[in-house]
N, C-alpha and C positions, 0 to 999 in steps of 0.2 A: 487248608486243613493242617492243624498242628499235629505233631507226633502223638500227643496225648489224646487227640480226638479219635484216632483210629482204634478200633477194637482189637484186642489180642486175637491172633489167628486161631488160637486153641479153642476159642468159643464156638467157632463154626465147624461142624462135622464134615463139611464138604468144601473143597477148594473154590467152587464157583460162587459160594455164598460170600467168602472173603473178598473175592474179586468184585462181586456186585456191590457189597457194602463200600468198598474202596472207591468204586466208580461214583456212587452217590455223593460222597464227600469231596472227591477231587474234581468231578466234572459238573455236577448240578448244584452244589452248595456255593453260595456267595458269602464270604466272610464279612463283607461290608454291611449286608442287610440281615444276615443270619437266616436266610431263606434258601430253600431248594426250588430251583426253577424246573420247568417241565421238559426241557430238551436243550441240546447244545447245537451251535453252529459249526459248519465244517471248516471254518477258518481259525486262525490263531486266537481270535477273540471269541471265546465259547458262547458269549451272550450278545453277540453283535445283532442277532435277529430280534432281540427284545424291543418293545416299543420305545420311541423317543418320548421325552417329557412333553413335547408339543402334541404328539399323537394321543397321549393319555389325557392331556388337558381337554382335547376335543372329544374324548371318549370314543376314539376310533380304534378298531372298526365297530365296536359295540361296548356298552357300559359294563360288560362282564369281563372284557379282555379275552373272550374266547378266541382261540386260535393263535394267540400271540406268543405263547410260551411262558406267561406269568399268571395264568388263570387258576392254578390249583396249588399254590404255595402252601396254603393253610392245610389242605388235605395231605400234601406230602409230609408236612411237619407232624401231623397226627400219626401217620404210618411210622415215621422214624421214632417218635416217642414210644409207640407200642413195641417196636423192635428193641429199643434200648431197655425197656422194662423187662422184656423176655430174656435179653442177654444177662441182666442182673439175676433174674429168677433161676437161670441155669448155672449160676455160680461165680459170676464176675461182678465185683463191687465197683469197678472203675468206670462208671458211666456218667459221673457228675459233669465232666468237662463237655462231652458232646451234648448232654441233656441241657446244659446251660446255653450252648450255642442255639439249640432248637427253640428253647423258651424265649430267648432274645428275639428271634424272628417272629414268633407268634405275638410277642408283646408289641413289636413294631406294627404288625397288621392290626392289632386291636386298639392302638392308641395314637399312632403317628398323626392322624387326622384331627385329633382333639375330641372326637365323639367316642370316648372310651366305652368299650363293650361291643362295638360294631367291628366284626372281624372281616376285614377286606380280604380278597383272594390273594393278593400279593402286593408288594411295594417295589417301585422301580429301583434297580441297582444304580441308575444313573445319577439320581439326586437323593435317594433314600427317603423320599416322602410322597412322590406321585403315585396315585392308585386309581383303579377303576371303581365306579360307584356301586355297581350291583354285585353283592356277595351271593351267598346261597345257603340253604340249610345244610348242604353237604360240608361246606367249609366249617360251619359251627360244630356240626356233629363230630367230625374227625379231630379238630383241634381240642374241643372240650373232652372228648373221649380219651385222647392221648394224654392230656394233662392229668385227668382224673386217675388214669391207670398207673402212670409212673409215680404219682403222689402216693397212691395206696399200696403199691407193690414194691416200691424202692424206698424203704424207710431211711436209708443212708444218704438220701439227697441232702445237700447242704441247706441250712436253714434259710438262706437268702433265696434259694430256688423254690422252696416250699412256700415262702412268703409271697413270691411272685405269682405262683400258681393260685394261691388263695385270692390274691388281688384280682387276677384276670377272671377267674371263675365267678367271683362276686360281681365284677363289673358287667360281664356278659349276662348274668342272670338279671341284674337290675335293668340293663338296657332292654332285655326281652319283656320284663314286666311293664316297662314304660311304653314300649312301642308295639309289641305283639299283642294287640287288643282286637276286640270285635269290631271296633270302629275302623281299624286299619286292615280288616280282613285277615287278622292274625298273621300279617306279613312282617318280616324283618325290615321291610322297606329298603330303599337305597340310601347310600351315605348322604346324598343331598336331600333326603326326605321324600323323594319321588316314588312312584309306583315301581315295584320290583317284580321280577319273574323268578321262578324256582326258589322262592323265599318264604312261602307259607309254612308255618310251624304248627298249625292246628286246623281242624276241618279240612284235612288233606287226604292223600291216599293212604291205604292200609299200612304200607311200609314206613310211612312218615309220621304216624300219629303219636309216637312216643318220643319224638325229638324234643318237644318243649318240656314235658315233665323230666326228661333226662337232664336238660340244662339246669333246671331248678334243683333236681336231686343232687347233682354234682356239687353245686354250691352249698346246699343244705348240709351235706356230709362233711365236706372239706372245711367249711367255715363254721359249722355247728350253728346254723341259722334256722331258728324255728319258723321264721316267716317264709322261708323257701321250702321247708317241709310242708307247710300248709299249701303253698302254691303247687307243689308236686302232687299232693293228695287230691287237690281240686280237679286235676286232669287225669289222674291215674286210672280210675275205674273205667271211664269212657275210652281212654286211650287203649287200655287192654282189651276191652270188649271189641272195638273195631279191629285192632291188630290181630286178634284171635280168629278173625275171618280169613286170615292169610291162607291162600291156596297153594300148597306145596307142589301140586301137579302141573301148574302152568309155568310158562317160561318167565324167568325173572332176569333182568339186567343185573350185572355184578355190582354196580354202585349201590342200588337200593339194599341188596342183601347184606353187604359188609356193614353198612351204616345202621341197618336195623339190628344186626347182631351186637354191634358195639353199644348201641343205645340200651339194649336189653342187658348187656353185661354190666354196664354202669348201674342200672336199676336193681339188679339182683345182688349187688354189693351193699345196698343201702339198708342199714339195720331197721329203719322205721318202715320199710316195705316188706318185712318178713312174711306178712300174710299173703303177699303176691308171689312169693318165691317159687312155689310149685308151678303156677301158671306161667311165670316167666321162663322157667326151664323147659316146660313143655313146648312153649312157643319157639324157643331157641332150637329145639330139636326139629320142629317142623321146618324152620328156615334152613337147618342143616340138611334136611332131605332134599330140598330144592337146590341148594348149593352143590351138594355132592353130584347130583345128576348133571348140572350145568358144567361142573368142573370136568367131568369125564367127557362131555361133548366137546368142550374147548380143547382138552388134552388131545383128543382124536385129531382135531384140526391142526394143532401145533405139530403133531408127529407127522402129519401128511404135507405140511407146508414146505415148499421147495424154494421159496424166495429168499432174499437176503434179509437177515434179521438185524442188520446194522446200518440200514440206509438212513440218510439225513432227510429231514423235511425241507421243502423248498421255502423260499422267502414268502411269508404269508401275505405280504403286500401285493405280490404278483399273482396270487392264486385267484381262481374264480370265487365269488362270494355269493351266498344265498341268505335270504332273510329268515330269521328265526320264526317258524310258523306260529308259535304262541303269541307273538306280538301282533299278529294279524287277526286273531280270533274275534276281536270286537269291532274290527274295521278292515274288512278284506280289501279295501281299495286304498288304504293308507299304511305305508310301511313305517311311519314314525310312531313310536310308542312312548308316550309321555315325554316328548322332547328329544328322543334319540332314536336313531336307526340301529337296529340290531343285525348287522351284517356278519355272517360267519365265513371265514376262509374255509374252502373245501380242500382237505388234505389229499394229496396224491394217494391212490390206492395202495401203492407199495409201502408207504409210511403208515397210513392209517391201519392197515392190516396187522402189522407187527405190534403196534402200540395196543390195539384192541385185544389181540390174542394174549399178550403177556400180562397186561393189566388185569384182564378178566380172569385169567388162569389163577393169578395170585389172590384176587378178591374172593373168588369162589372157594379156593382152598382154605383161606382164612375163615370164611363164613362157615364152612363145614367143620373145621377144627374147633371153632368156638362153641359148637353144640355140645351140651354137657354129656349126653349119653349116646352120641353118634360120632363116628369119625371115618375118615378115609381108611380103607383097609390096607394091609401091607403091600399087596400086589399093586394097588393103585398108587400108593406112595412111591414104590420103586419105579413105576413108569414115569412119574413126575421127576424123580431124581435123574433118571436116564436122559430125559429131555433136557433138563437144566444143565447137565454135565456136557452137553454138546454146544452150549452157548458160550460165546466169548464176551463176557460183560465188560472187558476192558475196551471193547470197540462199540459198546452200546451208545445210542444217541438220544434216548428218550426216557420217560418216567416209569416204564414197566417194572423195573426192579424194586420200587417201593412196596407194592403189594406182594410181589413174589417173595421178597425177604420176610414180610409180615407173615404170610401163609407158611413159609418154610420154617420160621422160628416157632410158630405155634405147633407145627408138626413135631419138631424136635422136643418141645416141652411135653407133648402128649406121648413121648416115648419112642418115636421112630428114629 
């Protein structure tokens, strides 16, 4: 991390936020690839646990790279772009250098393999080109949402960065139009063209139905493309109708909520979707209700947790592994799914718990803060701050601070 990459400390109202931001850039960011990896190793080589080129070539332990520490680089990048956008909105213009670093990493994920528009989860820091074949709608949502947000809300971005965002959003939209079709089950597919899991962008669950029109809308607005306005409108009414069946009273995992909110946030900024504005905001408020309830539930657990918040994960190669259930649904006797076995390393409870708590706390907070007419109240915010001030992020080992900083900065923007 260069000196110019670090944010001025005056931007953060609380010391822990400065430490957490510094941790992301010094410990999880790799200058060679422009990517933020998911955790660090306990030895001097902070990325020694990441897969070898040979392991990636064999798509081991699974084609998503789950459990390896490089499975969510595109998601992490999206969070950081959102944070940088908020830093700018709160009065700091000096975000061009770090934004350029993040965009360079997304560009690597989106183009290094030659199939431009396919956003892989991450790229190996060992050779700068090896990657796992199975991406996900989550990677697309977070990276597209982050690029759209910083383009729209940071007008001072250098022209070359704006041009790069335009290029990437256009390529992702064109890839989706080519591949995400009825014939392919509306799947993003794998990089090798094979069947993918967690990659359906249409005819999917309630919280996912607006991902595809969001991708098209982002390119339509940024690139002023009539063809993608038409693509957006083709899916918009049905996507909204299904999404409006969202039940705010049920339990929701944090990943679906933050990505549903960010998709809605992109769509409500589109001038050609003005007729949907009221419905979009009402839906964001419903999502905010669910998020606020879950935020308080996780905050209770965080306050009561007596374990170590800074433990390291074990070597994933030595952990027990389980088969991903969804790869068995069509063949309960065969663990091979379209040519590959999806084996997932099982995290030790001590590590899994702290990652789950901190990541979900941040995502639920961000989802609640994105609701236009609802917000965490002052007492709940103060509880969150009190918990955060007890954490020493200089000793952190995992990716929890990405969403925590995102939620925190949204709260500061809302006036806390």
